[in-house]
N, C-alpha and C positions, 0 to 999 in steps of 0.2 A: 574508671579506675583500675588498675592491673590487681591481680590476685596477690602478689607480692606486697603491693602498697596498702592493699586491704589489711593483709597479714600483719604487717609492722604497726598498722595504726591499732589494730585489736590489740598486740601486744603492748604497746604504749599506754593504751588505755588501762591496762591491768597491772602496770608498773605504777602509774600516777592515779590512783582511784579518786582523790581529792579533786584532781583536774578534770577527770572524767565526768564526775557527779555535777561539777560547776556547769561543764559544757552542755549535759543533759538538760540541766535547769534553763539554760540561757535558749537551748533550742525548744524547750516546751513552752516558753514564753512567746515563741514565734507562732504557736498553733492558733489557729481562729477556733475558739471552743464555741459550741451550739449553745444557744439562749434555752432556758428552761421551756420557754414556749415551743421551740423547736424540739426539744427532747421529749415533751408530751405529746406533741404531734406524730412524731415518729415512732413513739411508742405505740401509739392508738394503731396506725398503721401496720405496724408489726404483730400486734394482736388480733386485728381484724384479719390480716393475712392468714395468721395460724388457725383461727377460728374457720375461716373458709376452705383451707386445705383438709382441716379436720372432717368438716363436714362432708366434703367432696370424697375422701378416702372411705369415711363410713358408709355412704350411699354406693360407691363402688363394691365394696365388700359385700354389701347387703343384695345387690344386685347379681354379683357373681355366685354368692351362696344359694341364692333362689334359682339360678340357672343351673348350678351343679345339681341341686336337689330335683331340679325338673328333668334332667336326663339319666338321673339315677346314681351320681358320683357323689361319695360324701355323706351319705344318709346319717 
């Protein structure tokens, strides 16, 4: 779609907000929403990843600070 067509579509959307909201509702009905089981599983993956990255960064910071202390930087 060209920029001009996109621009006109955006202008039309704001001229007719009721139509715009109706079309948004229709588009949202087409979305395949995740099940609660999917949400729980993906949330667990994200939390485990955050904990893993947190532990990695903490260990990296500890090693770097020990190396700096060993060579005499930032005592």
